[in-house]
FISEVEX-953533 format. One record per residue: x, y, z of N, C-alpha, C, O in turn. Coordinates in steps of 0.05 Angstrom, whole numbers, plus 5000, padded with zeros to 4 digits. Example, Ala and Ser with C-alpha at 12.3 -4.5 7.8 and 13.67 -1.06 7.14 Angstrom:
# residues 2
526448865156524649105156526449345156528549345169525749555142527349795143525850015157526850235161
# end
This chain:
# residues 499
965970888337964871118332966171258364966571108383966771548366968071638391964471668413962171708406965971628439964171658457962671918454963972088442960371978460959172248469960372318495961572158509960172568499961272678521958972968529958273148515958372908558956873148561957173238590957873098609956273568588956173678619953373708628951473798615953373628651950773678667950173828686950673798710948674068672947274268690944974298704942874308691945074308726942874238746942474458762943874548779939474568751939274798764936774828787934874988781936774698808934674738831934274968836935775118849931475048824930075358831927775258852927375048864926675498849924475488875922175288870921275128886921175328842918575198834919574968817917774808811921474928811922874668799925674568794927674708800925774378786928974368774929174218752927974018747930774338737931574308709934474158709936074208727935073998690937173788686937573848647936173768628939873988646940974048626943073898611945273928622943273758592945773678579946673868564945173988550949773938566950674028540952773888532954073768549953673888503955673758483957673928492957474118508960273838478962873958486963674178470965674318469960274178453960674558439959074728455958474948446958074658482956274758493953474758484951974808503952374718462949774728456948274498470948974268473945874628477944174508493942674208482941074208464943374028493942973728480939473648486937773568470939273688508937273568522936373728542938173828556933473808552932773898581930373718592928273648581931473668617928973528641928373658655930173758668925473738661924473858686922173718699920573558690922273818721920873758749919073948764920374018784917174038763916074228786914974038815913173868819916674158830915674108862913574328874913174558867912574178892910874258912911074478933912674428951909474778935910374968953908674938971906474868963909174968996907474919028907575209036909675339037905375289042904775529051903375479087901275589092904275379099903175309127902075539139899775499145902775779145902176019146902076309134903876329117901076469136901276689122904576819122905876829143905476889101908776989105910276709103912676729099909376469105910976209107910976059083908876019071913675979074914375819048916075609058917875659074915175299047917175069057917074929031915274989015918974729026918874569010920074329026921874319043918774139014919173819018922473679011922573558990924873679026926973659015927173328999928773278980925573149011926272928997924372868968924772688951922273068968920473118945923073268925923773128906924373508928926373578913928473358905929173318882929173248926931672978914929972798889930972758867927672708896926272578879926372728855927372618835925472978853924673108820927873138808928473158784929473148825932273198813932672968800933372958777932172738815932772458801931072498768932472508747928272498768926872498751927072688730926672638706927772908739928973148714931972978702931372858682934272958710936172798700935072568685935672528662933572418700933172138674931672258645932072198622930072438655928572568626931272668607931572548585933072858615934372958604936172718587936672748563937272448606938672268592937172118569938272048548934672098577932771908558932172108534931371998513932372328533932172548511933972588495933272658472937072568500939072498497939772228484941372208466938772098491939371798482941771688498942971498488942771808526944771778534945071668557942971648570947471578571947671438595949371598605951071728593948571578643949771728661952571738664953971908675953271498652956771468648957871628629960371628628956571768613956871898590958272268603960172418597955772278626957672568639959272598647959972448666960972818639963372808649964172888676965972788689962573058682961773258704958973378712957173358695958273488736955973578742956173878754957373888775955474048747955074258764952074318771950074278757952274418798949374468813949674748818951874858822947174898816946575168826944075078845942974868842943275268865941075288885940475508881941475688868937975458898935975718906936875908929935376088937939575878940941676078954940576058983941775918999938376188991938476229023936276009026935576049049935075859020933575579021934675459038936975419032934075369062935975179078934174939089931874879082935974799111933874649127935974389143937874349127936274259162936974069183935873839172933573789165938073679170937573349175939473149191941873209194938372929199939372739212942072579199941872399182944472679210946572589193946872279197948772159186945272159210945171919216943971699191945071529177940371839196938671719183937971799152936771709132939572059160939172179132936172319124935372379101934772339150932272529151931772729158932172799181930372919134930473139138928073219166925873119169929573449188928873409215926273579210924373549226925973779188924073939182923874049153925874069138921174119145922574229117923774439106923674659116924974389082926274699078924674909085922374889091926275139084924675349091925575529073927675649078923975589047924875759026926076079031925876189053926976179014927676429018925776629012926376869014923976569006921576689003919876849039918677049046920976609052919276559078919376839096921476969095917476929110918077169131918077139160918177329176917776909163917176829188919376899213919176819237921777079202923677179229923577439223925177599232921377519206921877829206921478069234922378289237919577909250919978149284922578049289923678249298924377859289926877779304928977859290931177859302928677939264930778069238930878379247932978509249927878499253928078789261929678849284930979049284929878679306930478689334933378659330934678749349934578559314938278469302938578669295940378779308937078859270937779109263938979319281940879469279937179289298937079529320939379489338940679689345940079189348941979179360944679129349946679229360944878949324947178869317947478909283948878769269945979119274945879109249948379179231949179069210949179379244951679539229954079259231955779219213953779129252955978859255955578739231957078789212953678579228952878429209952678599184952578389171952578729171952678889148956078849145956878699127957678969159960178969158962178729154964378739143961078499168962278269167960678169136962078119116957878139135957077949122956578079089957177949069955778299089955278499064952478479065951378649051951178349078947978349083946378569108947578719124944278529105942778679130941978469144942178249133941078489165939678289179937178329171935978539176935578029153933378039149932377709143933977519142929977709140929177419146929377229127929076989129930277409102930977259075933177049077933276829067935377169096937676959095936676729106934376679112939576529107939076289116939776269149938476139164941676399156941576439186939676409208939876289229937576579198935276649216933876379209933576229229933176309193931576079184932875819197931175649200935075749204936575509217936675619245937075439261936375849256935175899286932775839292932175729313931075909273928375859274927375549287925775509305928975309268928475079265930174989292928874859309932475039296933674969328931574999349930674819365930875339345929075439365926675319372925675349394925575159351922675139349921674819339919374749338923674669332922474399322923474259344925874289347922074079363922673899386924673619376924473449359926573679396928873539393931273479379933073319381930673719359933473779345935073929366937473899363934674029380937574159404939173899414941573889416937373699421938473459428939773249406941273069412939273279391940473129362943473319360945573199354943373539364945473709350947973669379950373649375946473659410948873619427949973349424952273309433948373119411949672849407951872869375953572699369951273099362953273119337952272999307953572959286948872969314947272779297945672959278943472909269947573249275945473369257947273579238949173709246946273599215947573729192945773969186943373919183946374219184945274399172946374559144948774609141944874619129945374729100943974839084941674859090944874929062942975079042942074749019942674519023941074839003940674638992942174498968941374298955945074688965947474508945948374358969949674168961948274358998949674169017947673909015948573679010945773969017943373749020944073528993944573288996944073668970943773508949946173428940946073208928948973538941951973418942952073118962953072898957950673228988950872909010949372728997950172498993946472808986944972538979946272478953946272238950947572608934949472478912950972308923950272088916953272318941954972178949954872018969956771908981951872008972951371738994952071799020952871639037951472109025952672249051955472229059956072299082957472149043960172279048961372539041963872579044959972689033960572999027958773269034956773319022959373349047958273569060959873839052962073879063959173979038960074189027958074389020955874319011958774689022958274949001960475058991962774998996959475268974961475448962961375678972959575738988962975828965963476158977960876358972959976498990959876338945957176468936955176398953953776588958954376128966952375988973952176119009950176229020954576059019955876189040954676449043952976479060955476659026955176879025952076959027951377189030950076719026947376819030946476669054944276579059948076659065946776539094947276779121946676729145948076979113948477139139950677079161951277199182951576869150953876739175956576769159958276759177957776809132959376869126961077129125960277339115963577089138965277419136966077359108966577129100966277569092966477609071969777759067970877799046970777799091973677919091975577649097977977649094974277419107976077179118975476919104976676699103972976999093971876749076970576469090969776269079970776529122970176349141967776399155967276639158965776189166963576239182965176459205967576489211962376589216963776789229962676749264960476749274964676729271963776639311961976789323959976709334962677069320960177269324957977239321956377249340957177189292954277209287953376829296951076759301955376679295954076399295953476399325951576239331954576539348954876569375952076709383950476619400951776909369949277079372946876939360944777029369946576759342945176679329944176349349942076219346946476279367946775969381946475799359944675639361947975799337948675549311951375489316953075619304952075339329954375069323955775099300954275119281958075109295959775119273959874829258960074779234959574679280959574309266957774229252958074019240955674349252952674319242953374399207952074269191954974559197954974719181957174579164958874449176956974589133958074489116961274589113961974819119962774429106965574589092965374749069964774659047966075039072966475269055968375129031970375009039967975139012969775048986969175218965967075358964971375208943970975398914968875328906967775108910967775558889965375388870965975228840964175148825968275198835969474968818971374828823973474878811971074648839973274388842971474128845968974128845972873918848971473618853971373548881973473478892969073558893967573628920967973238921968773118940967173128894967472848899965772688878965172798857964972418884963372358861961172218866960872098887959472228851956072128853956571818860957971698844955471678880955071448890952971308862950871398854954171108854952870968836950570868842948770828825950370798874947870668882945870868876943770798865946371158885944571378887944171538861942571728861945671468837945771598812946271468791948471478781944471338782943571158762946170998747946671048723947670818762949870688769952070768757953670608747952571078758955071188752956371368774955171518789958971318771960671538792961571738774963271708756960271938782960872228765961972398784961472378808963772618773965372748792963073018794961973078773962473138814960873358825962973508830964573468848963273758805965273928806964474258802966174428798962374288803961174558805958774618826956774488828959574858843956774888853956575208859958575338861954275308860954875628862951075678864949075538858951475928873948276028880947176058847948576138828943975978847943176118825943276318804942976288779943676558820944076758812946676868796946777028777948476738808950676718808951876558782953276658765951176348782950776218765950076278736950776188714948676448744946376628709948576858704948776948681950276958727952877168718954877058703955977188685955576788710957376608699956876548680958776558664954076468668953376378650952976618627953776568604952076798631952377028609955077128606955677338595956776978616959677138611960477408615961677578601959177418647959877668662962277658677961977708701964277618669966477548683967977748688969777698704967578078677969378258681967878468700965478438703968878638712968778858727966579038718967479178699963479118724961879248715959379098697957279208691960078848692958178718670955978618686956678518708953378638680951378658692949078358676948878288653947678258700945678108684943078148701943078208725940778088684938378048698937077748696936277668675936877598717934977318708932477378719932277508739929777248701927177318704926377008714926476858695925776908734924676708744922876788762921977018759921976628786920376598804920576868821918476918834922377038822923577258831924877298809924977138790926277568811928177668795930677838799930778058810932777678786935677878810937477958786937777858764938578168796940378348780942978288791943378358814944878168779947778208791949678368777949578368753951478508790953378608782956578518788957378468811958078498768960878338778961978628794961178838786963378618810964178868820967178818830968378958846968478528814971678528815972478388840970678278851974878368852976278268876975078398901975278288923973978598898973278788923970578838927969278918908969378798953966578808958965879138956967479308965963479198942962179488938959779498959957579388954960079628980957879679000955679868996956480099003953279878989951079998974950080199000949980149024949680388988948580539007944780569002943180629020944280508979941080438971939780198974937980148958940579969000939079758994939879578977938479378973942479618962942979318954945279118972946879188988944578868961946778708974949578688964950178688941951378668984954078548971954078308974953078228995954978128959954677878953957477758942958877918930958577478946960577378930958877218902956877078898960877348890960277188859960876908855959176778843962576798861964876558858966876638879967476848891967876358877969976338894972576148880971975908883974476168870976376058854979176058862980276268865979975908865982175858877982975998906985076108914980875958917980876058945980876358943981676488962979976498922979376788921976576768910975376618895976077028928973177058921972177378900972677608906970877288879970277538863967277688871965577518873966677878875964477998885962678088867962978078842960378188882958378198864956178468878956178458902954978608871952978748874949378598874948778518852947978558888946478438880943278548885942478588908941678588866939378738873936678448872936478328851935278368889933278168889930778248889930078398907928878158867926378258876925078008884925777798874923077998904921977728910919477558895918677328896918677788882915977638863915677798837914878028835916777608816916177678790914277518772912077588764915877258764914376898752912376878775910176808767912676918798911276798816908476958808906576828801908277218807905977368799904877298774902377308770906477228758904977068731903676788742901376738734904976608760903776428764901376448783899876258789901076688791899076708810896576828790894376858800897076898767895076968748893676758736891276768730895176538731894376178728892976128747890476138744894176058769893875888789892076018808890075898813892476258820891276348833888876538831887276568850888476678807885576858803884376658776881976658772886176498758885576388740884676568716882676518702886376758713885976908688887476808663886876878640889276678669890476498641890676288647889876198669891876128625891875808625894575738623895275508630896475928614899175858616900676148610899576338600903476128619904976388626905176508597905176758596905476338571906476468546904476608532905076708510901676648543899176768535899277098540898077268528901277138565901677428571902677478553900677588543905077498530906077698511903277758500902677998501901277568487899877678465897477868475896778078464896077738502894477968521895678198528894278408527898578208536899378508541899678698514899078938517900378588488900178688465897478748464897178988465894978608463892778658453891778948472890679148462892378928499890779118516892779348506892279558518894179368493895279708478897079878501899279968497895279928531896180038546895579848573894279648574897079978594895779848623893279928633892379808652891980158621889580278617889580418659887780408676891680498660892080598690892180418713891880498736892580158708892779948726895879938733897679918716896079938755898479858767898679688794898079738817900179408781899979228809903079218820905179228806902779208847905379178863905178868871903278798885907078688863905978458875907878338896909278138892907778478916908978438942908178258962907678318985907777978950905977838968908077628993907277439007910777758990912077689015913777979019916178009021912478099020914078449025914978519005913878438985917078679003918378838976921578788987922178839011923178708973926278708970927178928963926279158963929478848958931979178939930379318923929179218904930379538928931679738947929979798972931179878992927479778973925979838995926279679021926379789043926179379017926679229045924779249060925479309083922179219058919779289069918378989073916878889056919078849101917178559105914278629101913078469087912678849112910678909116909579029098907879179106910079029064908979129044907278879031908378649033904678919018903778669014902578758982902678978973901478538971901078628943898578878942896878928959899078978919896879198919896279278881897979348864893779248878892979338854891979588852889979588866892279798841890880078834889980148805890480038783888280368814887980478783885080318771884280428751883780118779881879948775879380128767878580298782877980058739876080228735874380068727875279838724871480078720869579898706870279778677869279588666872179928670873679898639875879678644876879568624876879608670879479448676878479128655876279018655880479068642879778818633882478648645884478728657881678338634883578218639886178178625888078048634886078338599889078428586890478678603892878728602888678798617889778988628891778938653894079028657889978768670891778628688894178458683895978428699893778348660896378168650898578398645900878428654897278548628899578738619901078908643903179018639899778908669900679128698902578928706904779008710901878648709903478428711906278408705908178378720906078448676908978408668910178638669912678618667908978968673910379178670911279198700913179348707909679028720910979118745914678908751916478918768914178778731917178618736918678818727920378878743918878978701919679158688920379348708922879368712919179478720919379718735920779648761921979838771920879438772922379358795925179318787926879358804925779238761928179168758929279518754931279578766928279658744929279948737929780038764931880158768928080008785928580088806931280038822932480208835931879778818934579668824936679748809938979778817935679808775938579868770939580138771941880208768937380298775937980578782940180588809942080738810939580448825941680448856942880338848945080378859943280108824946279948818948080118812950380128821946580308788948280538777949680788797951780878789948480888819948981058838951480868856953680958858950880638865952380518884954980448869956880598875955480268853957780258836959580528822962080528823958080738809959080868801959980768768961780888756958880628761959980468729957080578716954980528728957080658703955080738680954180538665955880488648951480348663950980088651949480198635947980378642949680128607949180118583948279908569947379948547948279638582947379388567946779228591948279218610944479098590943278948613943278628591942478658568944078358599943578158590941678068612941678078636939877978591936877818599937577548604939877508595936177298617936177088611933576968639932277128653933376708638930676638656928776588633928976668609926676418646923576358626922476628614921376648592922976838635920876988620922777228600922077458594924777118595926777278575925677198549926677308529923577018544923276918516919877128509918677078488918877318528917277458528917777668510919777808515916377718488917277998476916378208480917678408474913778228492912878448504914678498528915578728528915678328552916678388566919578528563920478728576920578418547923378508544923578778522925278968522922078748511921479088497921179298511922479498509918979238531918079528554920279488577920079638596922079318577924479338596925979478585926779668599926979458557928479648552927879948550929780098549924880038547923680228546923880318567923780568568924080188590923180318617926380448628926880668638928280198623930580248625932380438610934480538617930780458584932780668570935180568557936480698540935980338564938680188552937579968536935179908536939279848522939679588503939679348528941079338548937479138516937278918530938078668506937178658483940078478518940778298504939978038518940177998542938777808492937977558508939477328488939277308463940977168508942576988497941076798485938676768491942376638466940476368450939976178475937676088477941776118494941575908513939776068542940876198560937476028539935976228565936576118597936576238618936875848593937875708624940275838625941975658623941376048626944176108636944576018671946776088680943375928683943675888708944975588699947375558698943675418693944175088688946975148670949075048677946775288653949975308633951275428654952075238669951875648664953775648686954275538709956275628720952775348723953775118733955074918722956474788737954974828695955974678683958974778667960774648658958575008669961375128663963675118680966075078674962575168703963475168729965074868735967374808741962974718730963374448733966174268714967774088718965674468693967774338672970574538675972674478664970374718687972574948696973774708721976174648723972274638732973674438767975174238756977174148768973974108726975673878728977773878707978273678693978974138704980574208681980574268648982274328631977574238648976674268626978174598606979274628584977474758626978175038620980475078638981174958658981875338619984775478638983875698653984375768676982375798635981276118635978876198619978076098598977676398632975676528627975376518589973776378577977376718578977976738550976676478538975076498519977276298546976276008537973375988527972375868508971976188553969176098554967776308546965276308549969076518536967176768527966876728500965476898489967676548485966676508451963776348449962276298430963276278484961376058480958276238485956176108481958176488492955976568496954776708467956276858455952676678460951576718431948976878434946976778443949177138424946277378432944477248401945077198378941577218422939077118402937577398394936377438372937677588414935077808411935978018422937077978444935878258412936978558421934478698421932778708403934478828445932079058445933279278452935179298468931879558433933279798439930980008453928779898454931080188460928980288478927980488456929580628443924580498451923280678436922080808444920980978430921680818476919281008489919881268494921981278507919281468490919181788490920281818523919081668539921881968532922682008562920482148572920482108597918282328565916482368579913682108587912282098608913681978571912181698575914081528601913581478625916081468587917581298613917081528645916681398666917081738646917181828677914881868677914381888701912581898663909381918675909081538685907981458706910081408669910081128677910981008706910080838721913681208707914881138736914381238756915081148778912781498754912181728771909381488789909181448813907681398770905181298784905680958794904280808808907880918782909280658793909980668824909280508841911780908826912280958852910381018870910480898892908181208866905781208875904380978880902980968900904580818868902880468874904580368896903480248915907180398894908980278916908080318943907380178962908380598938907780728964905180668979904880649004903580638962900680498982901580178987900080099005902980018980903179768983904779759009904279579025906979949016908979869043906679909069904480019071908479769084907879749111905079769114903779929127904079499094900679499100900179279125898479309143901779059122901778799142902878939173904479119175901378779194902278839213903878679230905378719249903078429213904078119227906678039212907877839217
# end
């Protein structure tokens, strides 16, 4: 009997880690998942424990292997996608983290980012495609160096490594032998020069970050090393794909061509458009980012990021406890019949694109004595669609490419109310694929590409399969009325916090 072959896609996300095994025909064979803890030491601060994340990765992979009845030696290669801007520092000798990982949502460097915008904003924008914002890894790394006792001394002794979580995961998997990141993840640090593909010396000097602590920048698909059998279920498996989660989803959604667009609905919500081999600079608050790097060449994307979408549903469950599980929201939203005049702006940690307001805070308006749980649930789902609409409008303007279809993925893509409302509010078709975990799929496909299983994108295009198509049914008048009230609510949420 022929030995089974599997490709492992490892999606290390904000709230948990998903490990998916795919077979040779790119069918999903099994799925392991483990949540990890969120730490909020101060208002606006968000952290993860890197050691817990490593443990949860192993548990998720083990679950996927057990469900498939597979052995780690059956895995052909591993593709990893990561949270993007979340980063950490660790001791290269002991392997101990020097501080918790600071999560992409964290706002502790907002004041410094404001100062940096005043003094060096234009330079940073031109070199990196990003604005100076506490969202990005460079500012988080600077905070750890400046504020955690003993870190600078260890840096002086060349005993520190710093990186996004991909670098940490690959370092752990290879027993400390490989410290790399890829072009797409490096482009989320605010330290990559997107013209040269190298760490930018001017920005590193500005932030006080020595280059020797940073990982080597590599292609998004190539063999970085093999897992150490001591650390990975007794198997030496090639690690051959690494990419940011949203870029992994762009790849998994087969958006290989310029002008194709996808939106991933997770903790946050991220819309990416492939812009080809040249960066497109936005005049309207979108980010210019690297989609992936292959053969030392970068493909670029426009990126509209929304901080809080799925996390707002999580808040309904864990914060105010008006639902028991996320799957209830679909039925409750339909049951509400309308939003009852309620608009919810879930700016828990500020507003991202296209507003970029670190001082906005969550706001619910239009509440009356007749407001029900169902209205609040529906307003929460609607808020996701409105935020996507705001991003799509500016993407249309900045790219000059008319958008007629949005490919949707992520956990909330199964929610029929949300997907129909999304199509209605955008006024375009929304397509949902069979495999919703397109981040893990894209990472696994890049890994397969990295070991030579594919030679061209054409071979991969047939893998993408449509499950559901949503067409707009809403009248133009209703759409305009809803959006008018949404934007009124957003204005009330802006500039609320003074900290």
